[in-house]
Every structure is written in structure tokens, then in C-alpha cells.
C-alpha positions as CSV (number, residue, x, y, z in Angstrom):
1,X,18.9,3.1,-13.2
2,X,15.4,3.4,-14.6
3,X,14.1,7.0,-14.8
4,X,10.9,8.0,-13.0
5,X,9.3,8.8,-16.4
6,X,9.9,5.2,-17.7
7,X,8.5,3.8,-14.3
8,X,5.4,6.1,-14.6
9,X,4.7,4.7,-18.1
10,X,4.9,1.2,-16.7
11,X,2.7,2.1,-13.6
12,X,0.1,3.8,-16.0
13,X,-0.2,0.6,-18.0
14,X,-0.7,-1.6,-14.8
15,X,-3.4,1.0,-13.7
16,X,-5.1,0.9,-17.1
17,X,-5.2,-2.9,-17.1
18,X,-6.6,-2.9,-13.4
19,X,-3.7,-5.0,-12.3
20,X,-2.2,-2.5,-9.8
21,X,-2.8,1.1,-8.6
22,X,0.0,3.5,-7.5
23,X,-0.4,6.8,-5.7
24,X,2.4,9.3,-5.7
25,X,2.7,11.6,-2.6
26,X,3.8,15.2,-3.3
27,X,4.7,18.1,-1.0
28,X,2.1,20.8,-1.8
29,X,4.5,23.5,-1.2
30,X,7.6,22.4,-3.0
31,X,5.9,19.9,-5.5
32,X,8.6,17.3,-4.5
33,X,7.7,13.7,-4.6
34,X,7.8,12.5,-1.0
35,X,6.5,8.9,-1.2
36,X,4.4,6.2,-2.9
37,X,1.5,3.9,-2.1
38,X,1.0,0.8,-4.2
39,X,-2.0,-1.6,-4.3
40,X,-0.6,-4.7,-6.1
41,X,-1.4,-8.4,-6.6
42,X,-5.1,-7.5,-7.3
43,X,-7.4,-10.5,-7.4
44,X,-11.0,-10.1,-8.1
45,X,-13.5,-12.9,-7.8
46,X,-13.6,-14.8,-5.5
47,X,-10.9,-13.2,-3.3
48,X,-11.4,-9.5,-4.0
49,X,-8.1,-8.7,-2.3
50,X,-4.9,-6.8,-2.8
51,X,-1.7,-6.0,-1.2
52,X,-0.6,-2.6,0.2
53,X,2.9,-1.3,-0.1
54,X,4.2,2.2,0.8
55,X,7.3,4.2,1.2
56,X,8.0,7.8,2.4
57,X,11.1,9.9,2.2
58,X,13.1,10.0,5.5
59,X,12.5,13.8,5.6
60,X,8.8,13.3,5.4
61,X,8.4,10.7,8.1
62,X,6.8,11.5,11.4
63,X,4.5,14.2,10.1
64,X,1.4,12.1,9.4
65,X,1.7,12.3,5.6
66,X,1.2,8.6,5.1
67,X,-1.8,8.4,7.3
68,X,-3.4,11.2,5.4
69,X,-2.5,9.6,2.0
70,X,-3.9,6.2,3.1
71,X,-7.1,7.9,4.3
72,X,-7.6,8.9,0.7
73,X,-6.3,5.8,-1.2
74,X,-7.9,3.1,1.0
75,X,-11.5,4.3,0.3
76,X,-10.8,4.3,-3.5
77,X,-9.7,0.6,-3.3
78,X,-12.8,-0.3,-1.2
79,X,-15.4,1.8,-2.9
80,X,-14.3,2.2,-6.5
81,X,-12.2,-1.0,-7.0
82,X,-14.6,-3.0,-4.6
83,X,-11.9,-4.7,-2.8
84,X,-12.9,-6.8,0.3
85,X,-9.5,-7.1,1.8
86,X,-6.3,-5.2,1.8
87,X,-3.3,-7.1,3.1
88,X,-0.2,-5.2,4.4
89,X,3.1,-6.5,6.1
90,X,5.9,-4.8,8.0
91,X,9.2,-5.8,9.4
92,X,8.9,-6.3,13.2
93,X,11.5,-3.6,13.9
94,X,9.6,-1.0,11.8
95,X,7.5,0.6,14.6
96,X,6.5,3.6,12.4
97,X,4.9,1.3,9.9
98,X,3.2,-0.8,12.5
99,X,1.8,2.5,14.1
100,X,0.6,3.6,10.6
101,X,-1.2,0.3,9.9
102,X,-2.7,0.1,13.3
103,X,-4.1,3.7,13.1
104,X,-5.7,2.7,9.8
105,X,-7.5,-0.2,11.5
106,X,-5.3,-3.0,10.0
107,X,-5.4,-6.1,12.3
108,X,-2.5,-8.5,12.9
109,X,-3.0,-11.9,11.3
110,X,0.3,-13.7,11.6
111,X,4.1,-13.7,11.2
112,X,6.0,-14.8,8.2
113,X,9.7,-15.8,8.4
114,X,11.9,-14.8,5.5
115,X,8.9,-13.2,3.8
116,X,10.4,-10.5,1.5
117,X,13.8,-10.0,-0.1
118,X,14.9,-6.6,0.9
119,X,18.4,-5.2,0.1
120,X,19.6,-8.8,-0.7
121,X,18.4,-10.2,2.7
122,X,15.3,-12.2,3.5
123,X,13.3,-10.3,6.1
124,X,10.6,-11.5,8.5
125,X,7.3,-9.7,8.4
126,X,4.2,-9.2,10.5
127,X,1.1,-9.8,8.4
128,X,-2.0,-7.5,8.7
129,X,-5.2,-6.9,6.9
130,X,-8.1,-4.4,6.7
131,X,-11.5,-5.8,5.7
132,X,-14.1,-3.7,3.9
133,X,-17.1,-3.7,6.2
134,X,-19.3,-2.3,3.4
135,X,-18.3,-4.8,0.7
136,X,-21.1,-5.9,-1.7
137,X,-20.9,-8.2,-4.8
138,X,-21.0,-6.2,-8.0
139,X,-24.1,-6.6,-10.0
């Protein structure tokens, strides 16, 4: 199993190259890592889009931590990275993930059968996106 230190080196390289951005969510009291947010598959001109992924430790779920973290991370992708669209998907049975995305303003766009391979099983997903209402072309 790959260590977190090795993973962080790879993540830093992707960030440096502008190919992906990862945020780590820590408990402020214990300094334990509770989750991650990833913005991957970045495409600049003409699409200006990326994919959002996230995960949270089971013990940290249901406390609003992911919503708070996304409230910080999404503006960075819109304002600093100048993304026009952030796409996110969730498994239909994952009502918590659905609620998080809805609370952030993501809108349902479709349904994809056998979309992602998770734990050696192809899983259906609901497709959503959030559009940057203030997007402007970089000069």
C-alpha cells in the first residue's frame, strides 16, 4: 500500500503542473485527516471544466464538514483557476452525497449506467454540474 507521503508527492506534482488540485480536510482539534476533495481532469480552453471528487471518513460524516470544505474549494476553482464548469457524480443510493451537491447548487444533468469502477464493480451514477456564473475569458 502506498504511503500518504508518497501520494502527497504525486499530488503536489499534479498541482504544480495545473493538472489536478487536491484539498485535504483535517480536524482542527485533533489534526487528523478526515477527508479529501479532488478537482481532476482539468481542461482549459475551450471547455474550462474539471471533475469534482470527494471522500470523508465515516466518523466525520453528517456534521457539515464537506459542505464547509466545498464552500472554500469551489470558489478557488472558479475564481483562481477560472473554471467555467465543475462536474460531479454520485451513486443513486448515496443520499448524503446527493444532498451535499444539491446544497452547493449542483444541478442534475443525466444518468450514466456502469459509469465508474468502484470496489471491482461498475456502478451507475447521477451526473451533475455547477456552472460559474461569473466566468470571463482570461486576457
